[in-house]
Each structure stands twice: as structure tokens, then as C-alpha cells.
C-alpha positions, 0 to 999 in steps of 0.5 A, a space after each residue: 943742094 938747094 931748095 930754090 922754091 923754099 928760098 924764094 918763098 922766104 925772100 918774098 915773105 920777109 922782103 929781105 935777102 935770104 942766104 944759104 951755104 952748102 959743101 961741095 961734094 966731088 969725086 975722090 981724084 979732085 984735089 983737096 983745095 977744090 973739095 973743101 970749097 962751098 957754093 953760096 946762093 942768095 935769093 932776093 925778091 925784086 919788085 916790079 918797076 911800077 911797084 917801086 914807084 908807089 909811095 907810102 902814105 904819111 903816118 897821119 893819113 886817113 883812109 878816104 870815105 867809102 863810095 859804097 852805094 847804100 840802099 834801103 834794103 839794109 834798113 828794111 831788115 831792121 824795121 820794127 813795130 811799136 809795142 804799146 805799154 799796158 796799163 799797170 794792174 792794181 798792186 796786190 794788198 791794196 786797201 778797198 776804199 768805199 765809194 767810187 773808184 776815184 774822187 769826184 771831178 769837182 774835187 779833183 778840179 778844185 785840187 788842180 789837175 797838176 796835183 792829181 796827175 803824173 804822181 809817179 812820173 809822167 804817167 800819160 803815155 802820149 807826152 811820155 812818147 813825145 819825150 822819148 822821141 825828143 831824147 832819141 832825136 838828140 841821140 841820133 844826131 850825136 851818134 851821126 856826127 860822131 860817126 858811131 852808127 853805121 845804120 844812120 850813115 847808111 840812111 843818110 847815104 841812100 842812092 838807089 833807083 827812085 830814091 836819093 837821100 841827102 842831109 846834114 846836122 848843123 853845129 846847133 844839132 839841127 837835122 835837115 834832110 832832103 829826098 830826091 833833090 829837095 822834093 821832100 824835106 824834113 828836120 827829124 830822124 823819125 820822119 826820115 826813117 818813116 819816109 824812107 821805109 814807109 812806116 807810121 810815126 810810132 813804128 818809125 820811132 820804134 825803128 829809130 830806137 832799135 837803130 840807137 839801141 835805146 829802150 822806151 821802158 827805160 823812162 818808166 820802168 825802174 830796176 832793183 839791180 845795183 847800178 854799175 856806176 856804184 862800182 866806179 868811185 873815182 869818176 865824175 860823170 859827164 852830164 848830158 841831161 837836156 835842159 830843154 826837150 822839144 816835143 814835136 807833136 804838141 802845138 807850137 808855143 807849148 811844146 818845150 819841156 824845161 828842166 827846172 830842178 835836178 837832185 843828184 843821187 849819190 853812192 856810198 863813196 860819194 859818187 854820182 849814180 843818178 838824179 831826179 829830174 823835174 821838168 815843167 811843161 805848160 805850167 805842170 811838172 813831171 819827174 824823170 829818172 836820170 842814170 849813169 852809164 859809161 860815165 855819162 849822166 843821161 836820160 833814157 839810154 840805160 835802165 834806171 835803178 830805183 833809189 830814194 830821194 836823198 838816199 845817201 842821207 838815209 844811210 848816214 843819218 839813221 836816227 832822223 825821222 823820215 817824211 815819205 811823200 808818195 808824190 816826188 814833186 811834193 817831196 821836192 817842194 817840201 825839201 826846198 821849204 826845209 832848206 829855206 827854213 831849217 838849212 841843210 840839217 838832215 839829222 832831225 828830218 829827212 824828206 824822201 820819195 821815189 819814182 814809179 809805183 812798184 814798191 818791190 824794186 825799192 831798197 826798203 832797208 833804209 826804213 829800218 829803225 825809223 819813225 816814218 811819216 807817210 804823206 799820201 798823194 791825192 787820188 783814191 788809187 794812191 790812198 789804197 796803197 797806204 797798207 803796202 807802204 805800212 807793210 814794207 816799213 814793218 818788214 824792216 822793223 821801222 819804229 813807227 808808221 804814221 799817215 798825215 791826215 791831209 794832202 801836201 800839194 806842190 802847186 796851188 789849188 783852184 779854189 780858196 776854200 771848200 765852201 765855194 766848191 759845189 758837188 763834193 761830198 762832206 769827206 772831200 770837203 774835209 780833205 780839201 780843207 786839210 790840204 796845204 799848198 807848200 808854197 803858201 806855208 809862211 817862211 821865217 822872215 
């Protein structure tokens, strides 16, 4: 006959009536009309009255936010400490220069501190850490507003004995938070992490960076790996490079770095794969790499690939003489001057440079078959690297490698003539006399 349990299970799981039929088996003395009959059974799930009264939500209904109580214990497990960057060692193969390890203080003062520092990027770790903090503060607000980071939601919703966190991010991107109904207030994510987890500023910075999955090394370590952006030729990235960086640790009035120049790096199909950024802070310039990740041009979120300035021109103009500047800021100033005086004509001369001091990550094949004129930076440690650049050019069969006998400077010096500088050697006087400020070069009228 029928397995009623199985019938009922089918009806409940499908929500529809389930039918089955079975022949009726009878004794031999029953008439044919009766013996040919069948018995039908129908199983149907009948919900309770309370279930029938429930209504389905509309199709555009969104589940209301969870009222789960957040505690700081979840975040304590991901708290971390700041790893301090070790000073890079002197590259092997550098020239051994006579005299002291660097030029005299009087010579460097005459050149101007801005010309003799931050040559390979923002080399002073303190302001670089401030830049990193400004970048992750901005990123934290973006992720929080977009609801993309559960740890930030947890942080802002902590409710436990003795600790109540509340706050919001305004339309201008500014954060305002309160602890315990306003007894403690703040306006930075780093400070909020430190207050909740009882961490120092640097450990709070490291913990916030971990929450956001951003690495400090992305600001100063370049990679030789081919960038993923080079494989996506049809997309124009969204530009999220900040025009202003508010550095909270610096004194008020001088704590804002302004983006003054952005030069894009292009792939072989003409797509943007990165950029060289020049920021100005208190009258001094420094450069940072921008890179493309997930179709966004940004700073610090992804490890940047090492590129030459105007690398796409090096690829398309193999016969142009290459002016290779050791200081990116000098190259940018020289490049602007060339555009003003000669226009956009890279067939004869291309000015280039690179960020960082690690030559092994650079695509040296772009120097192949060229006449290279090397413009050194005005420090002894940089002059000692001339042999490394010459060897790199020789390995890819550059036609020639010549060194400019002097310094090209991107900013004005602090003196008008070497004679007025006391305490410098004869060699330093000659170098100072041979130094040229690019801004002072006469332009055609």
C-alpha cells in the first residue's frame, strides 16, 4: 500500500500536494468491477494559522542592521606592534671616495637642504610615517562609510562594561568619535584604536594598517614584478591620489603636503599603470610612487612596480639620448624646462629618473643601445653609486655613458657665489661653481 511518512515528507519539502495511486488487491470471489478499482491518496502540508498570517517582505527589503553587542576583545586579538625600518646598507660595488663620508656642512648648507635630502623619495622616516598615517586615515574613513570593513564597524560599535564607543564620519570625510558619552573625544582613527586598545601611537598605526590590509613598505620599497595593471588594457583607472595630505604630528600651519605635480606611467598599450607624484611640504619637495590596483590609481595600498620616468617614451624612441638624473625632482624640473624650450619632442633627448636607490629592480633593458648622460645627486653617497649605474648601462650594451661634471638643482641655492661661502674645500668650491639651478636657466623669449 502507501508509505505515508514518505508522502508527508515530500509534501512538506515541496510545499505542494503529492499524489500516489495503488491497485486494490481483493479475494478471488469479489466481482471484477470491484477488483479493478484503485485507491488514491493525497498528502498536503497545511501550515499553522500563525504561519498563514505572516507576510513576505517586499523584493527591495533589506535586512535591518544587527544589534549584536560588540566588544574590544575581538580587536585585541589583531593588535600588533610597529616594525621599524632598518637604514639601507651601502650597495656593493660603490666607489670609495676620498675624505669624509659626506660633504662639509657649509657646502650642504650653501646647496640648500632641500637639494641634498629626500633624493630617492621621502627618506626621513618621521615625515614618511606621517604621510602613511594620513593615507590610512583617509582609507579607514572610506572603508567605514562603504561598510567594507567589519573590524571598523566593530570598533565604532563597542558596548561593554566601562567602555562605550560612538561616532560618525561626516560628508567631508572627517571622523568624530566619543568614548563614554563624550568624556573622551577625538578625530582620528589612529587615536581611537589607541584609546580603545591602550596602544602607543606607532602600535595603533600598525594595528590600523593591519585592519585595512595596507603595508608601510608600499611607500618606499619598489618591486621588479610586472604590474597587474599592464594586463588590463581597456580600463581607465579611477584616480584616488590625494591632492592634500594632512600630517597630524607636525605643528599647525605647516602640516599639509600639497600635490604639485603628477606624471603618469603608461604601459605598452597606452594604459595608465602608475604615476610619479611630487608633493610640497614647507617649501621642500618629495616624490612618492602611485600605482594601479583594482582599477584605482592610489598611493600606499599596493606595492609599486619600479618604472623609469617616461618609460613609454624610452620604448618608442630607441635613438634618443638619455639624460638620467639621480634625483627625480631634478628630472621633473629638467623635463618641464625641456617642454618649455623645445616642446614635446622626445626624438632627440629624453629626461628620465627613478625612485628608490635599489637598482636591481629597475628594467635596465631600456638603456640598451643608447647614449646615456648621467646627472648625479649632490651627496657623496650618491656620487659613490656612479660606478653601479655605469655597470648597469654596460650590461645592456649602452653605446656610451658620460657623467655630467656638476650638479643640476631643482631649487635655488642659499648663496650667490662660492666666494661668499666660508669653510668649504677647493673641490667643494669648484662643485658649487659648476652647479646650475634649473629654474635660473634662461628660457627663449
